[in-house]
C-alpha positions as CSV (number, residue, x, y, z in Angstrom):
1,M,120.8,174.0,80.9
2,S,120.7,173.5,84.7
3,T,119.4,170.0,84.4
4,Y,121.6,169.1,81.5
5,V,125.0,169.6,83.3
6,P,124.3,167.5,86.4
7,S,122.7,164.7,84.4
8,L,125.8,164.5,82.1
9,L,128.2,164.8,85.0
10,F,126.4,162.0,86.8
11,S,126.5,159.9,83.6
12,F,130.3,160.6,83.2
13,C,130.9,159.6,86.8
14,M,129.0,156.4,86.4
15,C,130.8,155.5,83.2
16,S,134.2,156.4,84.7
17,V,133.6,154.2,87.7
18,I,132.4,151.3,85.5
19,V,135.4,151.7,83.2
20,V,137.9,151.7,86.1
21,L,136.3,148.7,87.8
22,V,135.9,146.6,84.7
23,F,139.4,147.3,83.4
24,F,140.8,146.4,86.8
25,F,138.6,143.2,86.7
26,L,139.7,142.2,83.2
27,M,143.4,143.0,83.5
28,I,144.0,140.8,86.6
29,R,146.6,138.3,85.5
30,R,145.5,134.8,86.4
31,P,146.5,131.4,84.9
32,P,144.2,129.7,82.4
33,R,141.9,127.0,83.6
34,S,144.1,123.9,82.8
35,T,147.1,124.7,80.7
36,L,150.4,123.0,81.2
37,S,151.6,125.9,83.4
38,S,148.6,126.0,85.7
39,S,148.4,124.2,89.0
40,S,144.9,122.8,88.7
41,A,144.1,119.1,89.1
42,A,143.3,118.8,85.4
43,S,146.7,120.3,84.5
44,D,148.6,118.0,86.8
45,V,146.9,115.1,85.1
46,Y,147.7,116.5,81.7
47,K,151.4,116.9,82.5
48,R,151.4,113.3,83.8
49,Q,149.8,112.1,80.6
50,V,152.2,114.0,78.4
51,S,155.1,112.5,80.2
52,T,153.7,109.0,79.7
53,Q,153.0,109.4,76.0
54,S,156.5,108.4,75.1
55,T,155.9,105.0,76.8
56,G,152.8,104.4,74.5
57,N,149.4,104.3,76.1
58,P,147.0,103.9,73.1
59,T,143.9,104.1,75.2
60,L,144.6,107.6,76.6
61,S,146.6,109.5,74.1
62,M,146.4,110.5,70.4
63,S,149.3,110.0,68.0
64,H,150.2,113.7,67.9
65,T,150.6,116.6,70.3
66,H,147.6,118.7,69.3
67,P,144.5,118.3,71.5
68,P,141.3,117.0,69.8
69,E,139.3,119.5,67.8
70,L,135.7,118.1,68.0
71,L,133.4,116.7,70.6
72,L,130.6,114.4,69.3
73,T,127.9,113.4,71.8
74,L,125.4,110.7,71.1
75,A,121.8,110.8,72.3
76,D,121.9,107.0,72.6
77,P,124.6,106.1,75.1
78,S,124.5,102.4,74.3
79,P,128.0,100.9,74.2
80,E,127.3,99.1,70.9
81,L,126.5,102.3,69.0
82,T,129.4,104.2,70.6
83,V,131.9,101.5,69.6
84,A,130.4,101.3,66.1
85,V,130.6,105.1,65.6
86,I,134.2,105.3,66.9
87,K,135.2,102.4,64.6
88,R,133.6,104.0,61.6
89,L,135.2,107.4,62.3
90,Q,138.6,105.7,62.5
91,E,138.0,103.9,59.2
92,S,137.2,107.3,57.7
93,G,140.7,108.7,58.5
94,L,139.9,110.3,61.9
95,E,141.2,109.5,65.3
96,A,138.3,109.1,67.8
97,R,137.8,107.8,71.3
98,R,135.4,108.0,74.1
99,V,136.1,110.3,77.1
100,E,135.6,108.9,80.6
101,G,134.8,110.9,83.7
102,V,132.6,113.6,82.2
103,D,128.9,114.4,82.6
104,H,128.0,112.4,79.5
105,D,127.9,108.7,78.8
106,A,128.7,108.9,75.1
107,A,131.2,111.7,74.6
108,I,133.6,111.1,71.7
109,V,136.6,113.4,71.0
110,I,137.8,113.6,67.4
111,T,141.0,114.7,65.7
112,A,143.1,113.7,62.7
113,T,146.8,113.1,62.0
114,M,148.9,115.5,60.0
115,P,148.9,113.2,56.8
116,E,145.1,113.1,56.8
117,L,144.9,116.8,57.3
118,E,147.2,117.4,54.4
119,K,145.3,115.1,52.2
120,E,142.0,116.8,53.1
121,A,143.5,120.2,52.6
122,E,144.5,119.2,49.1
123,I,141.1,117.9,48.3
124,R,139.4,121.1,49.6
125,G,141.8,123.3,47.7
126,L,142.9,125.1,50.9
127,Q,144.9,128.2,50.2
128,K,148.1,128.4,52.2
129,Q,150.7,131.1,52.6
130,T,153.8,130.6,50.5
131,V,157.4,131.6,51.2
132,E,157.4,133.9,48.1
133,V,156.5,137.6,48.8
134,D,154.2,139.3,46.4
135,P,156.0,142.3,44.9
136,I,152.9,144.5,44.7
137,S,151.2,144.0,48.1
138,Q,154.5,143.1,49.9
139,L,152.5,140.2,51.5
140,R,153.2,136.5,51.2
141,R,151.2,135.0,48.4
142,H,148.5,132.4,48.9
143,E,148.4,129.3,46.7
144,I,146.3,126.2,46.7
145,F,148.1,123.6,48.8
146,T,149.5,120.5,47.2
147,R,151.5,117.9,49.1
148,G,153.8,117.5,46.1
149,E,154.9,121.1,46.4
150,G,154.8,121.4,50.2
151,K,158.2,123.0,50.6
152,Q,157.1,126.2,48.9
153,F,154.6,126.8,51.7
154,E,155.6,128.6,54.9
155,G,155.9,126.3,57.9
156,Y,155.4,123.1,56.0
157,G,156.6,120.0,57.8
158,T,156.0,121.4,61.3
159,S,153.1,120.6,63.7
160,E,152.0,124.3,63.4
161,F,151.6,124.3,59.6
162,F,147.9,124.4,59.9
163,L,146.4,127.3,61.9
164,P,144.0,126.4,64.7
165,F,140.9,127.4,62.7
166,E,142.2,125.4,59.7
167,R,142.6,122.3,61.8
168,V,139.0,122.6,63.0
169,T,137.8,123.2,59.4
170,L,139.6,120.2,58.0
171,V,138.6,117.8,60.8
172,Q,135.0,119.0,60.4
173,S,135.3,118.3,56.6
174,L,136.5,114.8,57.3
175,L,133.7,114.2,59.7
176,D,131.1,115.5,57.2
177,A,132.5,113.2,54.5
178,A,132.4,110.1,56.7
179,R,129.8,107.5,55.5
180,V,127.5,105.2,57.5
181,G,129.2,102.0,56.4
182,S,128.1,98.4,56.6
183,E,128.0,98.0,60.3
184,L,125.9,101.1,61.2
185,H,123.4,101.1,58.3
186,A,121.2,98.5,60.2
187,M,121.4,100.5,63.5
188,L,120.5,103.7,61.8
189,D,118.2,102.3,59.1
190,M,120.2,104.3,56.5
191,H,122.0,103.4,53.3
192,Q,125.6,102.6,53.9
193,D,126.7,105.3,51.5
194,S,124.8,108.0,53.4
195,F,126.7,110.5,55.4
196,L,127.3,109.4,58.9
197,K,126.5,112.7,60.7
198,E,123.3,113.2,58.7
199,G,122.3,109.6,59.4
200,L,122.8,110.0,63.1
201,R,120.8,113.1,63.2
202,R,117.9,111.8,61.1
203,A,117.9,108.7,63.4
204,H,117.8,110.9,66.4
205,K,121.0,109.3,67.7
206,L,123.2,112.4,67.5
207,E,123.0,115.0,70.2
208,E,125.4,117.6,68.9
209,V,128.9,118.2,67.6
210,R,130.9,120.9,69.4
211,I,134.3,122.4,68.8
212,L,136.7,122.1,71.7
213,H,138.8,125.0,72.9
214,D,142.6,124.7,72.6
215,E,143.7,126.1,75.9
216,A,147.3,126.7,74.8
217,E,146.0,128.8,71.9
218,Q,143.5,130.5,74.2
219,S,146.4,131.5,76.4
220,K,148.3,133.0,73.4
221,L,145.2,135.0,72.4
222,M,144.5,136.4,75.8
223,S,148.2,137.2,76.3
224,A,148.3,139.0,73.0
225,L,145.4,141.2,74.3
226,R,147.3,142.4,77.4
227,G,148.9,145.7,76.9
228,R,147.0,146.5,73.8
229,V,144.2,149.1,73.4
230,L,142.5,147.2,70.5
231,V,141.9,143.5,69.9
232,P,144.6,141.6,68.0
233,V,142.5,140.8,65.0
234,Q,145.0,138.5,63.2
235,E,145.4,136.3,66.3
236,V,141.6,136.2,66.6
237,R,141.3,135.0,63.0
238,D,144.0,132.4,63.4
239,Y,142.0,130.8,66.3
240,F,138.3,131.5,65.5
241,G,138.3,132.1,61.7
242,S,137.5,135.1,59.6
243,E,133.8,135.4,60.5
244,V,134.5,136.1,64.2
245,A,137.6,138.1,63.3
246,F,135.6,140.5,61.1
247,Y,133.4,141.4,64.0
248,F,136.4,142.5,66.0
249,A,138.0,144.1,63.0
250,W,134.8,146.2,62.6
251,L,134.7,147.0,66.3
252,N,138.3,148.1,66.2
253,F,137.7,150.3,63.2
254,F,134.6,151.8,64.6
255,T,136.3,152.6,67.9
256,V,139.2,154.4,66.2
257,W,137.0,156.4,64.0
258,L,134.9,157.5,66.9
259,V,137.8,159.5,68.2
260,I,137.2,162.3,65.6
261,P,133.5,163.1,66.4
262,G,134.2,162.2,70.1
263,V,136.8,165.0,70.5
264,F,134.7,167.4,68.4
265,G,131.6,166.7,70.6
266,L,133.6,166.9,73.8
267,L,135.1,170.3,72.8
268,L,131.6,171.5,71.8
269,W,130.3,170.6,75.3
270,A,133.2,171.9,77.2
271,L,133.4,175.3,75.4
272,R,129.7,176.0,75.3
273,P,128.8,179.6,76.1
274,E,126.9,180.5,79.3
275,G,123.1,179.9,79.0
276,V,123.4,177.9,75.8
277,S,121.9,174.4,75.7
278,V,121.5,171.7,73.1
279,D,118.1,173.3,72.2
280,N,119.5,176.6,71.0
281,S,123.2,176.1,70.4
282,P,124.3,177.7,67.1
283,R,127.3,175.4,67.0
284,I,125.5,172.0,67.0
285,P,124.3,172.3,63.4
286,A,127.9,172.3,62.2
287,F,128.6,169.3,64.5
288,T,125.5,167.5,63.2
289,I,126.4,168.0,59.6
290,F,129.9,166.8,60.3
291,V,128.7,163.6,62.0
292,A,126.2,162.9,59.2
293,L,129.1,163.1,56.7
294,W,131.4,161.3,59.0
295,G,129.0,158.3,59.2
296,I,128.9,158.0,55.3
297,T,132.7,158.4,55.2
298,F,133.2,155.7,57.9
299,L,131.0,153.3,55.9
300,A,133.0,153.9,52.7
301,F,136.4,153.4,54.3
302,W,135.1,150.3,56.2
303,R,134.2,148.7,52.9
304,R,137.8,149.4,51.8
305,R,139.3,148.1,55.0
306,A,137.2,145.0,54.8
307,A,138.4,144.3,51.3
308,E,142.0,144.5,52.6
309,W,141.3,142.0,55.4
310,A,139.5,139.7,53.0
311,C,142.3,139.8,50.5
312,T,144.9,139.1,53.3
313,W,142.8,136.2,54.6
314,D,142.0,134.9,51.1
315,T,138.2,135.2,51.6
316,L,137.4,137.7,48.8
317,D,135.7,135.0,46.7
318,C,133.4,133.6,49.5
319,D,130.4,135.7,48.6
320,D,128.6,132.9,46.8
321,A,129.8,130.1,49.2
322,W,126.3,130.0,50.9
323,K,124.7,129.1,47.5
324,M,126.7,125.8,47.7
325,E,125.8,125.3,51.3
326,D,124.5,121.9,52.3
327,I,120.8,121.5,52.9
328,R,119.7,122.1,56.5
329,I,119.0,119.0,58.5
330,D,115.5,120.3,59.5
331,F,114.6,121.2,55.9
332,A,111.5,119.3,54.8
333,G,110.2,118.8,51.3
334,E,109.3,116.4,48.5
335,L,111.9,114.6,46.3
336,V,111.7,116.0,42.8
337,V,114.1,115.9,39.8
338,S,116.2,119.1,39.7
339,P,116.0,120.9,36.3
340,V,119.6,122.0,36.8
341,T,121.4,118.8,37.9
342,G,118.9,116.2,36.7
343,F,119.2,114.4,40.1
344,K,116.5,114.1,42.7
345,Q,116.5,116.6,45.5
346,L,114.3,118.0,48.2
347,H,112.0,120.7,47.1
348,Y,109.7,123.0,49.0
349,P,107.3,125.3,47.0
350,S,108.1,129.0,47.6
351,W,104.4,130.0,47.4
352,K,103.9,128.4,50.8
353,R,106.4,130.8,52.4
354,W,105.1,133.9,50.6
355,Y,101.3,133.2,51.1
356,I,101.2,131.3,54.4
357,W,104.3,131.6,56.6
358,Y,105.6,135.1,55.7
359,P,102.1,136.7,56.4
360,L,101.9,134.7,59.6
361,S,105.4,136.0,60.6
362,V,104.2,139.6,59.9
363,L,101.0,139.2,61.9
364,V,102.8,137.7,64.9
365,S,105.6,140.2,64.7
366,L,103.1,143.1,64.5
367,F,101.4,141.8,67.6
368,M,104.7,141.6,69.5
369,L,105.6,145.1,68.3
370,A,102.3,146.4,69.6
371,V,103.1,144.8,73.0
372,A,106.5,146.5,72.9
373,F,104.9,149.9,72.0
374,G,102.5,149.5,75.0
375,F,105.4,149.0,77.4
376,M,107.2,152.0,75.8
377,C,104.1,154.1,76.5
378,L,104.0,153.0,80.1
379,S,107.7,153.7,80.5
380,L,107.4,157.3,79.1
381,N,104.6,157.9,81.5
382,L,106.6,156.6,84.4
383,Q,109.5,158.8,83.5
384,G,107.4,161.9,83.3
385,Y,107.8,162.5,79.6
386,V,104.1,162.6,78.6
387,H,101.4,164.8,80.1
388,G,97.8,165.6,79.9
389,S,96.3,168.9,78.6
390,D,95.6,170.2,82.1
391,E,99.3,170.1,83.3
392,F,101.8,172.9,83.3
393,D,105.6,173.1,83.5
394,A,107.7,175.1,85.9
395,H,107.5,178.1,83.6
396,G,103.8,178.1,83.6
397,R,103.5,176.8,80.0
398,R,100.9,174.2,79.2
399,H,102.4,170.7,78.6
400,F,102.1,169.0,75.3
401,E,99.0,166.8,75.4
402,S,100.1,163.3,74.6
403,P,97.8,160.7,73.1
404,I,99.6,158.0,75.1
405,H,99.2,159.7,78.5
406,V,98.0,157.4,81.2
407,Q,97.2,159.4,84.4
408,A,97.4,156.4,86.8
409,I,101.0,155.7,85.7
410,A,102.1,159.3,85.1
411,A,101.1,160.3,88.6
412,Y,104.2,158.6,89.9
413,A,106.3,161.1,88.0
414,Q,104.4,164.2,89.1
415,P,106.2,166.9,91.1
416,G,106.9,165.6,94.6
417,A,106.1,162.0,93.6
418,I,108.5,159.1,94.0
419,F,109.9,159.3,90.4
420,D,109.8,163.0,90.1
421,P,112.7,163.8,87.6
422,D,113.7,166.8,89.6
423,L,114.3,164.9,92.8
424,G,117.8,163.6,92.9
425,Y,119.6,161.3,90.4
426,V,118.8,157.8,91.8
427,M,115.0,157.4,91.9
428,P,114.4,159.0,88.5
429,L,116.7,156.3,87.0
430,V,114.5,153.5,88.4
431,P,111.9,153.8,85.6
432,V,114.8,153.7,83.1
433,V,116.2,150.5,84.7
434,I,112.7,149.0,84.6
435,H,112.4,149.9,81.0
436,V,115.8,148.3,80.1
437,V,114.8,145.1,82.0
438,M,111.4,144.9,80.2
439,V,113.2,145.4,76.9
440,M,115.5,142.5,77.7
441,I,112.6,140.3,78.6
442,L,110.6,141.2,75.5
443,N,113.7,140.7,73.3
444,A,114.2,137.2,74.8
445,I,110.6,136.3,74.3
446,Y,110.5,137.5,70.7
447,G,113.8,135.7,70.1
448,M,112.1,132.4,70.8
449,V,109.0,133.5,68.8
450,A,111.2,134.5,65.8
451,E,113.1,131.2,65.9
452,W,109.7,129.4,65.8
453,L,108.4,131.5,62.9
454,T,111.6,131.1,60.9
455,S,111.5,127.3,61.4
456,L,108.0,127.3,60.0
457,E,109.2,129.1,56.9
458,N,111.3,126.0,56.2
459,H,114.4,127.6,54.5
460,R,116.6,125.3,52.5
461,T,120.0,126.5,53.7
462,E,121.4,127.8,57.0
463,H,122.3,131.1,55.3
464,D,118.6,131.7,54.3
465,H,117.4,130.6,57.8
466,Q,119.8,133.0,59.6
467,S,119.1,135.9,57.2
468,S,115.4,135.6,57.9
469,L,116.0,135.3,61.6
470,I,118.3,138.3,61.8
471,A,115.8,140.4,59.8
472,K,113.0,139.6,62.3
473,R,115.1,140.1,65.5
474,F,116.8,143.2,64.3
475,L,113.6,145.0,63.3
476,F,112.0,144.1,66.6
477,E,114.9,145.0,68.9
478,A,115.7,148.2,67.0
479,F,112.1,149.2,67.3
480,D,112.3,148.4,71.0
481,A,115.4,150.6,71.4
482,Y,114.5,153.6,69.3
483,I,110.7,153.9,69.4
484,G,110.7,156.0,72.5
485,L,113.4,158.3,71.1
486,F,111.6,158.7,67.8
487,Y,108.3,159.5,69.6
488,I,109.9,162.3,71.7
489,A,111.9,163.6,68.7
490,F,109.3,163.6,66.0
491,Y,106.0,163.8,67.8
492,E,106.5,165.8,70.9
493,L,109.3,167.8,69.2
494,D,111.2,168.2,72.5
495,V,114.9,168.1,72.2
496,T,115.5,168.5,75.9
497,K,113.4,165.4,76.7
498,L,115.2,163.6,73.8
499,R,118.6,164.4,75.2
500,T,117.6,163.4,78.8
501,E,116.1,160.1,77.5
502,L,119.2,159.4,75.4
503,V,121.5,160.0,78.4
504,A,119.4,157.8,80.7
505,V,119.0,155.0,78.2
506,Y,122.6,155.1,77.1
507,T,123.8,155.0,80.7
508,A,121.5,152.2,81.7
509,D,122.2,150.1,78.6
510,S,126.0,150.5,79.1
511,A,125.6,149.3,82.7
512,R,123.4,146.4,81.5
513,R,126.1,145.3,79.0
514,V,128.8,145.4,81.7
515,V,126.7,143.3,84.1
516,I,125.4,140.8,81.5
517,E,128.6,140.3,79.6
518,V,131.3,140.8,82.2
519,V,130.2,140.4,85.8
520,I,127.7,137.6,85.4
521,P,129.9,135.5,83.1
522,R,132.8,136.0,85.5
523,V,130.8,134.8,88.5
524,M,129.3,131.9,86.6
525,K,132.7,130.9,85.3
526,F,134.2,131.1,88.8
527,W,131.7,128.7,90.3
528,S,131.7,126.3,87.4
529,T,135.5,126.2,87.4
530,R,135.5,125.7,91.1
531,S,133.1,122.8,91.0
532,A,134.9,121.2,88.0
533,A,138.2,121.5,89.9
534,K,136.8,119.8,92.9
535,K,135.5,117.0,90.7
536,S,138.8,116.6,88.9
537,Q,140.7,116.5,92.2
538,G,138.4,113.8,93.5
539,A,138.7,111.8,90.3
540,L,142.5,112.2,90.4
541,K,142.7,110.7,93.9
542,K,140.7,107.7,92.6
543,N,142.5,107.3,89.3
544,D,145.9,108.5,88.4
545,D,145.1,107.9,84.7
546,L,142.5,110.6,84.4
547,D,141.8,111.6,80.8
548,P,143.8,114.8,79.9
549,C,140.9,116.0,77.7
550,M,138.4,115.9,80.5
551,A,138.6,119.6,81.4
552,A,138.1,120.8,77.8
553,V,135.3,118.3,77.3
554,Q,133.6,119.2,80.5
555,D,133.8,122.9,79.5
556,A,132.3,122.1,76.1
557,L,129.4,120.2,77.8
558,L,128.7,123.0,80.3
559,L,129.3,126.2,78.2
560,G,126.6,127.9,76.2
561,E,126.4,128.6,72.5
562,Y,128.0,131.8,71.2
563,E,125.3,134.2,69.8
564,P,127.0,136.7,67.5
565,F,123.6,138.5,66.9
566,D,123.6,140.0,70.3
567,D,127.2,141.4,70.0
568,Y,126.4,142.9,66.6
569,L,123.1,144.3,67.7
570,E,124.6,146.2,70.6
571,M,127.2,147.8,68.4
572,V,124.7,148.7,65.7
573,I,122.3,150.2,68.2
574,E,125.2,152.2,69.6
575,F,126.1,153.3,66.1
576,G,122.5,154.6,65.8
577,Y,122.8,156.5,69.1
578,V,125.9,158.3,67.6
579,V,124.6,159.1,64.1
580,L,120.8,159.2,64.3
581,F,120.6,161.6,67.2
582,A,123.9,163.6,66.9
583,A,122.0,166.9,67.1
584,A,120.6,165.9,70.5
585,F,123.5,164.0,72.1
586,P,126.9,165.3,70.9
587,L,128.7,163.3,73.7
588,A,127.5,159.9,72.4
589,S,130.8,159.4,70.4
590,I,133.2,160.0,73.3
591,L,131.2,157.8,75.7
592,S,131.0,155.1,73.1
593,I,134.8,154.9,72.9
594,G,135.0,153.8,76.5
595,C,132.1,151.4,76.2
596,N,133.7,149.8,73.1
597,L,137.0,149.3,74.8
598,I,135.1,147.4,77.5
599,E,132.9,145.6,75.0
600,M,135.8,144.2,72.9
601,R,137.5,142.7,75.9
602,S,134.3,141.3,77.4
603,D,133.4,139.8,74.0
604,L,136.8,138.2,73.5
605,Y,136.7,136.8,77.1
606,K,133.2,135.5,76.5
607,L,134.3,133.7,73.3
608,C,137.4,132.2,75.0
609,C,136.0,131.3,78.4
610,V,132.3,131.5,78.6
611,C,131.0,130.1,75.3
612,V,131.6,127.0,73.2
613,R,134.1,127.7,70.4
614,P,132.0,128.8,67.4
615,S,132.2,127.3,64.0
616,C,135.1,128.6,61.9
617,K,133.3,130.0,58.9
618,K,134.7,132.1,56.0
619,A,133.6,135.7,55.6
620,N,134.7,138.8,53.6
621,N,132.7,141.4,55.6
622,I,130.3,141.6,58.5
623,G,127.5,140.1,56.4
624,T,123.9,141.4,56.7
625,W,125.0,143.9,59.3
626,A,126.9,145.9,56.7
627,V,123.6,146.6,55.0
628,V,122.0,147.5,58.3
629,I,124.6,150.1,59.4
630,S,124.7,151.5,55.8
631,T,120.9,152.1,56.0
632,M,121.3,153.8,59.4
633,G,124.0,156.0,58.1
634,W,121.8,157.3,55.2
635,L,118.8,157.6,57.5
636,A,120.8,159.8,59.9
637,I,120.8,162.6,57.3
638,V,117.0,162.8,57.5
639,T,116.7,162.4,61.3
640,N,119.3,165.0,62.1
641,T,118.0,167.5,59.7
642,F,114.5,167.2,61.2
643,I,115.9,167.5,64.8
644,M,117.9,170.6,63.9
645,G,114.9,172.4,62.2
646,M,111.8,171.2,64.0
647,T,112.6,169.5,67.3
648,S,115.1,172.2,68.4
649,D,115.8,175.9,67.8
650,Q,119.3,175.1,66.4
651,L,118.7,176.2,62.8
652,E,116.6,179.1,64.0
653,Q,119.7,180.6,65.6
654,W,121.3,180.8,62.1
655,F,118.1,181.7,60.1
656,P,115.6,183.4,62.4
657,K,113.6,184.7,59.5
658,F,112.9,181.2,58.2
659,F,111.0,180.3,61.4
660,K,108.3,181.9,63.5
661,D,107.7,181.8,67.2
662,I,104.4,180.4,68.4
663,D,102.7,180.0,71.7
664,G,102.7,176.2,71.6
665,P,102.5,173.7,74.3
666,G,105.7,172.5,76.0
667,A,108.8,172.9,74.0
668,Y,106.9,173.3,70.8
669,D,107.6,177.1,70.5
670,H,108.5,177.6,66.9
671,R,107.3,176.5,63.5
672,A,109.1,176.5,60.2
673,R,107.9,178.9,57.5
674,K,107.9,177.8,53.9
675,S,111.4,179.1,53.6
676,G,112.4,177.1,56.7
677,I,111.0,173.9,55.1
678,L,112.9,174.6,51.9
679,L,116.0,175.2,54.0
680,M,115.7,171.8,55.7
681,F,114.9,170.2,52.3
682,G,118.0,171.9,50.9
683,I,120.3,170.8,53.7
684,E,119.1,167.3,53.5
685,H,119.6,167.1,49.7
686,F,123.0,168.8,50.0
687,L,124.1,166.2,52.5
688,L,122.8,163.4,50.3
689,L,124.7,164.7,47.3
690,V,127.9,165.1,49.2
691,S,127.4,161.6,50.7
692,L,127.0,160.2,47.2
693,A,130.1,161.9,46.1
694,I,132.1,160.5,49.1
695,T,130.8,157.0,48.4
696,A,131.8,157.3,44.7
697,A,135.2,158.8,45.5
698,V,136.3,156.2,48.0
699,R,137.2,153.0,46.0
700,T,135.8,149.9,47.6
701,Q,139.2,148.2,47.1
702,P,142.7,149.7,47.4
703,K,144.9,149.4,44.3
704,W,147.0,146.4,45.6
705,V,143.8,144.4,46.3
706,M,142.5,145.1,42.8
707,I,145.8,144.0,41.3
708,D,145.8,140.9,43.4
709,V,142.3,140.0,42.3
710,Q,143.1,140.6,38.7
711,R,146.3,138.5,39.0
712,R,144.3,135.6,40.5
713,E,141.8,135.8,37.7
714,Y,144.6,135.8,35.1
715,E,146.3,132.8,36.7
716,A,142.9,130.9,36.9
717,R,142.4,131.6,33.2
718,Q,145.9,130.5,32.3
719,A,145.5,127.3,34.4
720,L,142.2,126.5,32.6
721,A,143.7,127.1,29.2
722,A,146.7,124.9,30.1
723,E,144.3,122.2,31.2
724,R,142.3,122.4,28.0
725,Q,145.5,122.3,25.9
726,H,146.7,119.2,27.8
727,A,143.3,117.5,27.2
728,R,143.5,118.4,23.5
729,D,147.0,117.0,23.2
730,A,146.0,113.8,25.0
731,K,143.1,113.3,22.6
732,Q,145.3,113.9,19.6
733,R,147.8,111.3,20.8
């Protein structure tokens, strides 16, 4: 108990300082980089350009007030190709032009006029909000947009009719539909009816297509965050689309639900009796059972909440959208006649994946896991968690003999050594920091290895490619995060060491997230903005007609890609800390609330100011991650039951006759009798049955969503019947 309180107080102090500093850092009000209200050189130029648009300068301005949505960069900067591509894009209904004064010789910005956007929206069957309010849900209904009935849609006729993410989606659709044409087919050696973007890629003429940030919309989004505790999900969806919005919706939901176990755990810690620790507390089993059921209840209500968001955003029916996804550019195969369509299409035999590439992926991944396990063993030695058979603790008990004990490394954690856990609070944290850094390095290395292995598997669609990549990376990085904790909990059976390691790893990982996601991006953004401002100011002195899109284009060229995997992984790992080890770390929930409040702000800032704007994809949930957290929620029932009964003395406080004391090494001082094993078996099955009952009792969709779905299905059937009747009448005439 004496070592537990100082370590937790030290962790609380560190987290409090981090929270205060980061919130102060994030809440500083400063103008955006180059909006109309800022005083940067790029902004001055932009205001000058806007004022000259009325005089008509076709070389520098588009025919509408919205900034361009896409940036297309060519790998071949030849003027002939650039001019031909721009001309072809314009013939395809897009507005395109080259941007001067940026760090690329062939940067083309792309947008579209409102009539072209409306035409494409009608072709795509885009659902738009109507003026009519649904009497059941009390929400405005969504109908397929048609130009002939435009007045029934809210906001029709204004420049803001299409939301920012819808504009991006429609412009991307127009770009994807553009053909090579007669002028480019010789340059690209492609048929003129081939798709332009695919032809450029296959001819190695296309570098990339990036989505440009809209700085006015960015300002609205960041302003909406100020003064709020949680992220404004609706505003995020309007700008980034539903896939990104669902991440923040889940993060908001998770943070709010953490309040319940957080308060419970805080009271449990604050009101603990004298001399009671996490090892022998008779109250923790009740808390652990509560958290296990809380996790299942949270998952059930999240599915319900996700259905509400999906219905509101009209994405309930996008489950099978990936099946119609275009073939990946990197997909290789042989042209064969499809038995479904009768047309020729690329085909890759599945046996090659199952018998060649999947086994290779497993072998390489196992090797990397072995390397990660080796580093974990060295880390536990350096932290003083593993010992040899000839070592004794402060109470004169023989330590648990560990099979991973390495005397040369463990010597640094011996009493009086540099990393002795009982000497202060700073030096014992050094091995933890080293462990966190090594985990980061191993994860980065395996990330590249996993990408290489997944590319060898040659998946047909991007969905299949990403699913395989996520499975590899999650299994490896979750193994990296939990293997040390599982070793201490289920092999050494020492809940005190488990709690200490949880506190140390949680604190170090939280600090790492703040540094990686807040401090470093802020510093990098400051220097890149400063250098870009100097360049813009110098160009302004030379040329008063500096391109107003230059700042956004320059950002898109310099900023890195957004990686949603890392954001989801951090939250899923944190969810595991809360539910998998509730019996050892009751304060994980309350600490996670503060970390999440920082995380959601840093993630939104990263999306707006540090990363390129991601693709605006439709989603009706958090995808594969919903399966991951569901698995962890059910696994938590097993892990916590074992920790209560075998790793600690918690259940023994309630049922002393079911356990017997033994003179074992280290903390291994009791063993479950047959009745104790039956008790744990009964608790586990009781929790499983109650969890199944909770899952069955909570409907996955609220009533108004079910009615809305049934209404849409009815209207679709009626429309199909009317169409068939119309065709029958036409045939009879």
